[in-house]
N, C-alpha and C positions, 0 to 999 in steps of 0.2 A: 830550783834549777839543778838539773842531772849533772853528774859528775863530768860526763862528755861535754855536756854545754858550757859549764862551767871553766873547762880547760880551753875551749876555743875561745870564750870571751877574754880570758887571760891571756891566750897568745895574741889577740887582736890587739889588746892594751899594752902589750911589751912592744909595739912598732911604734906606738906614738910618742911623743916628747915627755921627757922626765917632768914630774910635778915641779914647780917652782920651789925655790928657798923662801927666805924671809923678805917681808916688804921691803922694796927699793934694791932687790938684789937683781943683776942681769940675767935677762931671760928672753928667749925667742926674739932677738932682735931690739930690745928693748930692755925695760925695768918691770919687774912685777909690782903692780899698784893694788892688788886685792882680786876678790870674787864679786861676780854679780848674779842675779839669779830672780827668783819668782818665789814669793812666799818664804821668803828666808832660805830657800833650797838653791845651792849653789847649781848654775849652768855652765858659766865660762870663767876663764881667769881671765884680767884684765892687766894688759901690757901698755905701758906709757913710753912713746918713743924717745930717744936721747935729745936732749935740749939743743945740740949743735945742728943736728939734721931735721928734727920733728917739731920745732916750734918757730913760730913767726912772732914777732913783736907788734906787729901791727897790720891786722887784714880786716877788712867789712865782711859781714856775715852775708851781705847783699848790696849792690849798688844802688838800689832803691827800696823805700820801704813799702814792697808788695809781696802779695803772698806766694808761698811756695808749696806748690803741690804735694801734699802727703808728709812734708817734714815734721811732723809734729809729735812723734813717739820720745817719750822720757827716757827710753833704755835701748832703743835700738839704733844706734848710731849708725852703722852701716847701711840702713835701709835710709835713713834722713838723708845721709851722704848721697847715696844714689839717686835720691830724689833730686837734690840739688843739681848734681852733675848732669842729669839727665834734662833739666829745665833749662839750662843756661851754661855757658862756657865761663873760662876763669876770670873775665870781666865783670861776670854777673854775679858770679859766687867765687870770691877770691878764698875765702877760708876753707870752704869744702875742698876746692879743688887743689888747694895745696897739700891736704891731707890724702885725697884721693890720688894725686899723681906721686906721693912719696915713694922712692924705694930705698930701704932702710935694713941694714943687716940680711940683706938676701929676701926680703918680705915685701910684698907689693900691696897688701889687703889692709894698708892703713887707713883711718879714716877720721871725723870729727866727732867727738864724743858726745851721745845725747846726755841732757840734763842730769841722769841719776849716774851714769858712768862718769861725768866728769866732778860730780859730788865725792864719788868714791875715792878719785884722786886727792881731792881735798882733803877728805877724811884720814887717811891712809897717810899722805904724803904731805901733811900742812908744813910749810917751810918756817912758820914764825913762831914765836912766844905770844903772840899778840891775842887778847882774850876774844872769843868766838861772838859773833852776833848770834843771839839768842831767838831771833825770828826766823831763822833758817835751819836747815838741816835733815828734816824727815827724807826718809828714803826707803820705800818698801822693796827696793831692788838691791837693797846693800845685804849683805850676809855677816852676821845677822840681819834681818829687816829691822829698820827702826822707825818707829811710830811717833816720835817725839823730835823735837828741835835741839840743837845743839845746848849746852850748858857752856858757862863762860871758859871752863877748863877742860871740857871734852868736844872734839877730840884736842890733844895737846900737840905739840911740834913733834913731828915725826921723829923717830930714833934712826932712821937711816941718814947715815954721816953725809951723804952725797948730794940728799934732797934738803938738807937744813939751810937755812938764810946762808947764801954766799956758797953753798955747796956746788959742785960741779955741775950737777944736774936738777938742781931746785927750781920749783916754779918761781915765778917773780911774784911778790905781794902786790898783785894787781888783777884786775878782771881778765878771765879768759870765756871766750865765746863757748857755748854748746851748740849742737847742732839743732836743738829743737825749738822750733816756731810756738810762739803763743798766740799771735794775731797777723793779721795782713802785715803790721807796721813792726812787729816786737819779736825777740827771740830770747832765749834765757842766756844769762850769764853768771858767773860765779867769782867772788872775788877771793883770791886766795893769801890775803893778808888776815881776814876776819871771817871767812866763810859766807859772807853776806850773798845771797841768793836775789835776783831779780830781772825782770823783763826789761829791754832797753832797744831804742832804735836800730834796725838793723845797719842803717848806714853808716853807723859809728863804727870806728876802727878800734879794735880790742886784740889781745893775745889770742893765740890759738894754739894747742899742743895736741898733737896726732896720738892716736892709740890703735890698738889692735886687739882682738880677743881670741880666745882660743877656747874651744869646747872641752868641758870636764869628762 
């Protein structure tokens, strides 16, 4: 890259938001939850919404165990959410609309996290000291990419005080929906007590926490 082009690139970057601080620190309308990417190369910062305005304790993925056109990505939560919103109203897709309709911290681009985005929230912001379920955890969109499941002790409880169990921003030790469909009847969810991941009936009511992301 020539000196002139490099200067232009640096000037363009200077107008963007500053890089985030530590995991769990306030950032861009919410809290920094880590990086997502492809093949271990980071593409976005992941931001989790405040619990007071960006979490619901009980939302159905869908009001029927029927297929969702297109909402099967394990990393593209914005597209999964858009597919659900386009397919039906908030009665049909309560969890997706809850996030899509959120306006928090001056931002309106919140969405329902895809499977691998939700997993990064667990890995970096695990609220409990419970041993992990070792049948879950592989995530090729994590940074660095993880090709194996959790161990009993990794990930450990987060070091971010606000996200530890009983902290003001903590995830509940319970299942959260992702936006990733696995079949006509089922979608992925993750337990924030021990990290267990499985697919479950869409009509079941579970927690949902909104996120947004910012290109790096």
